[in-house]
C-alpha positions in Angstrom: 17.6 13.9 -11.7 18.6 11.5 -9.8 14.6 12.3 -7.0 12.4 15.0 -7.0 9.9 16.3 -4.1 7.0 18.6 -4.1 5.5 20.5 -1.7 2.4 23.3 -2.2 4.1 23.7 -6.0 7.6 23.6 -4.5 10.2 21.5 -6.5 12.6 20.7 -5.2 15.6 17.7 -4.7 14.0 15.8 -1.4 17.3 16.9 0.2 16.3 20.8 0.0 12.3 20.6 0.1 11.6 22.1 3.1 7.5 21.9 4.5 5.6 24.2 6.9 6.2 23.3 10.7 2.3 24.3 10.7 1.2 22.0 8.3 -1.1 19.3 10.4 0.4 16.6 9.2 3.2 17.4 11.1 1.5 17.8 14.5 -1.4 15.2 14.3 -0.6 12.8 11.4 -3.7 14.7 9.8 -3.6 13.3 5.9 -3.5 10.9 3.8 -1.3 9.2 2.0 -0.6 6.6 -1.8 2.2 5.2 -3.0 2.8 3.2 -6.4 5.4 2.1 -8.5 6.6 3.5 -11.6 8.4 1.3 -14.5 9.6 3.1 -17.7 7.8 6.3 -16.2 4.1 4.8 -16.7 2.8 4.8 -13.0 0.7 1.5 -12.2 -2.7 1.4 -11.7 -2.5 5.1 -11.6 -6.3 6.2 -11.5 -6.6 3.8 -9.1 -4.5 5.2 -6.5 -6.1 8.5 -7.1 -9.6 7.6 -6.7 -8.3 5.8 -3.4 -7.0 9.0 -2.4 -9.6 10.8 -2.9 -12.4 8.7 -1.0 -9.7 8.4 1.7 -9.4 12.4 1.9 -13.8 12.8 2.0 -13.5 10.1 5.0 -11.6 11.8 7.0 -13.4 15.6 5.9 -10.8 16.4 3.6 -12.2 18.3 0.6 -9.5 18.4 -2.2 -10.2 21.2 -5.0 -7.9 20.3 -6.7 -9.1 17.7 -9.7 -7.8 14.7 -10.2 -6.6 15.2 -14.0 -4.6 18.2 -12.3 -3.2 16.0 -9.1 -2.3 13.2 -11.7 -0.6 15.8 -14.1 1.7 17.3 -11.5 2.4 13.7 -10.1 3.2 12.2 -13.9 5.5 15.8 -14.4 7.3 14.5 -11.5 7.5 10.8 -12.5 9.1 12.2 -15.7 12.1 14.3 -14.2 13.5 11.1 -12.0 16.4 9.3 -14.6 15.2 5.9 -13.4 13.5 2.4 -14.9 12.1 2.0 -11.7 11.3 4.4 -9.0 8.3 4.7 -6.5 5.7 7.4 -6.3 4.2 8.4 -2.6 1.8 11.2 -2.4 -0.1 12.7 0.5 -2.7 15.1 0.6 -2.6 17.1 5.1 -5.9 19.0 5.4 -3.3 21.8 5.6 -1.9 24.9 7.3 -2.8 26.7 10.3 -1.9 27.2 14.5 -2.3 23.7 16.1 -5.9 22.9 17.6 -6.7 19.4 17.2 -10.7 20.8 16.3 -10.4 21.7 12.7 -13.8 22.5 11.5 -14.7 26.4 10.4 -10.6 26.9 10.3 -10.6 27.3 7.0 -7.9 25.3 6.1 -6.7 24.6 2.5 -5.6 21.4 2.1 -1.2 20.8 1.4 -0.1 18.5 -1.2 3.6 16.3 -0.6 5.4 14.0 -3.1 8.3 12.4 -3.7 9.6 10.4 -6.1 12.9 8.6 -6.1 14.4 5.3 -7.8 13.3 1.6 -6.5 13.6 -1.6 -7.3 10.2 -4.0 -7.8 10.5 -6.6 -5.0 11.7 -9.9 -6.3 8.3 -11.7 -7.6 9.8 -15.4 -7.6 11.9 -15.8 -3.9 9.7 -16.8 -0.9 9.0 -14.3 2.1 9.1 -14.6 6.2 7.0 -13.3 8.5 6.7 -12.8 12.4 2.7 -11.9 13.4 1.6 -9.0 16.5 -1.5 -8.4 17.8 -3.4 -5.5 15.6 -3.8 -2.6 18.1 -4.3 -0.3 15.5 -7.7 1.8 15.8 -10.8 0.9 13.9 -9.7 3.2 10.2 -7.9 0.9 8.9 -9.9 1.4 5.3 -8.5 4.8 5.5 -4.9 5.2 4.2 -3.7 7.3 6.9 -0.2 8.8 6.6 -0.7 8.6 10.6 1.0 4.8 10.6 3.0 4.4 14.1 1.5 1.2 14.5 2.4 -0.1 11.1 5.9 1.6 12.4 5.9 -0.6 15.0 5.2 -3.3 12.8 7.7 -3.0 10.7 10.6 -3.1 13.4 9.8 -6.0 15.0 9.9 -7.7 11.5 13.5 -6.1 10.7 14.8 -7.1 14.4 14.0 -10.4 13.7 15.1 -10.3 10.0 11.7 -11.0 8.6 10.2 -9.0 5.6 6.5 -7.9 7.0 4.4 -8.5 10.3 1.4 -9.9 10.5 -1.2 -8.0 12.3 -4.0 -10.3 14.2 -7.2 -9.3 16.0 -7.5 -12.5 18.8 -7.6 -15.7 16.1 -9.1 -13.3 13.2 -6.0 -12.1 11.0 -6.6 -8.6 9.5 -3.4 -7.4 7.4 0.1 -6.6 7.5 3.0 -3.6 8.4 2.3 -2.1 4.5 0.6 -5.8 3.1 -2.4 -7.8 2.5 -2.1 -11.0 3.6 -4.3 -13.8 1.4 -3.8 -17.8 1.6 -5.2 -20.7 -0.5 -6.6 -23.8 0.5 -8.1 -26.6 -1.6 -7.5 -24.2 -5.0 -9.2 -21.3 -3.6 -8.4 -18.0 -2.3 -9.4 -16.6 0.8 -8.8 -12.8 2.0 -10.6 -10.6 4.9 -13.3 -8.3 3.4 -12.8 -4.7 3.2 -14.3 -3.6 6.2 -13.0 -1.2 9.1 -9.9 -3.4 9.8 -8.1 -3.8 6.3 -6.7 -1.2 4.3 -8.6 -2.3 0.3 -5.4 -2.6 -1.3 -4.6 -1.9 -5.1 -3.0 -5.2 -5.7 -5.7 -7.2 -3.9 -8.2 -5.9 -5.8 -6.0 -6.3 -9.0 -5.5 -10.2 -7.8 -9.0 -10.8 -7.5 -10.2 -9.5 -10.7 -7.6 -11.8 -12.4 -8.8 -14.6 -9.8 -11.7 -14.2 -11.9 -10.5 -14.2 -15.2 -8.6 -17.6 -14.2 -11.6 -19.2 -12.7 -9.9 -20.0 -9.4 -12.9 -19.3 -6.8 -12.5 -16.1 -4.3 -13.8 -16.0 0.2 -13.7 -12.4 0.9 -14.2 -14.0 4.5 -12.2 -13.7 7.6 -9.4 -16.5 8.1 -7.9 -17.6 11.5 -4.6 -17.7 12.6 -5.2 -21.7 12.2 -6.1 -21.4 8.7 -3.5 -19.4 7.7 -1.4 -22.0 9.8 -2.5 -25.0 7.7 -2.7 -23.1 4.1 -1.1 -24.5 0.7 -0.1 -21.0 0.2 1.0 -17.9 2.2 1.5 -15.2 0.2 1.1 -11.4 0.4 0.3 -8.5 -2.2 1.3 -4.8 -1.9 2.2 -1.7 -4.8 6.0 -2.9 -4.7 5.7 -6.3 -4.4 2.8 -7.6 -6.8 2.3 -10.5 -5.0 5.5 -12.5 -2.1 5.3 -15.9 -1.8 5.8 -16.5 2.4 7.2 -19.5 3.8 7.7 -19.2 7.4 5.7 -17.4 9.9 6.8 -17.4 13.1 9.7 -19.9 12.7 7.4 -22.3 11.3 6.9 -23.1 8.0 4.1 -22.7 6.6 2.0 -22.9 3.1 4.6 -23.8 -0.7 1.8 -26.2 -1.2 -0.5 -25.0 -4.5 3.0 -23.6 -6.6 0.8 -24.4 -10.1 -1.9 -22.0 -8.4 -0.2 -18.9 -6.7 2.2 -19.1 -9.9 -0.9 -18.3 -12.2 -1.8 -15.2 -10.4 1.4 -14.0 -9.8 2.6 -14.5 -13.3 -1.2 -12.8 -14.6 -0.3 -9.9 -12.2 3.1 -9.3 -13.7 2.0 -9.0 -17.3 -1.2 -7.2 -16.4 1.2 -4.9 -15.7 4.3 -4.9 -18.1 1.3 -4.3 -20.5 0.2 -1.6 -18.9 4.0 -0.3 -18.5 4.8 -1.0 -21.9 7.2 -3.8 -21.2 5.6 -6.5 -23.1 
């Protein structure tokens, strides 16, 4: 198949899939999601992503009755159906279907599982990217991977309009994360990244990068950094499931980073090799 979608047991091409108008995901963004890339029909860091969607669901009182192994099996079947060496797997769990009402307790909702797989290339890890910045006006549930993404949609559009790859959020002077990535800096051989609090999503790729730094002997500081510290850093780079690592060479039109290629390249190459091994490609 060219692509495939799933909704509560029904499987069809994305263009033919329909969902219930009364699904709470439609009215309230009442749900959580996750996504990863599949190379050679192997989903990268699959268990990590499965564990995160269950964690996110629990944080907003959605009890997923489906066992993790069952969900993983459904999603793997979808991946197997798409004829592509590189594909994006997206899935979300909403609170379920029922007449529109803000409160949910006692309504007896059965969670809905949505998913799709479509061919998609990995981002080029060897090019550099430009970013813009924006005041972070989102709520304080950034650590939950909710489908309510309007602020990120607006920020992504700002980057697109500026001809840039990503928008970096900040709250006052503190840098948090991006519209759809985590952001990190290197300074004097030390990787610095925002702590996992309510202001950032604990990215799967972020966690793998920190583990790789441990193996490579690169010191890590999980403490907030400022806008000035970011602009003065030796390297600025982003991490996400579709790009793994993305090196940044300009922010708001001003040159940044590009002064510690040795350390950045060591991190990038180690993670590239880790994912290739996991997907049976190296």
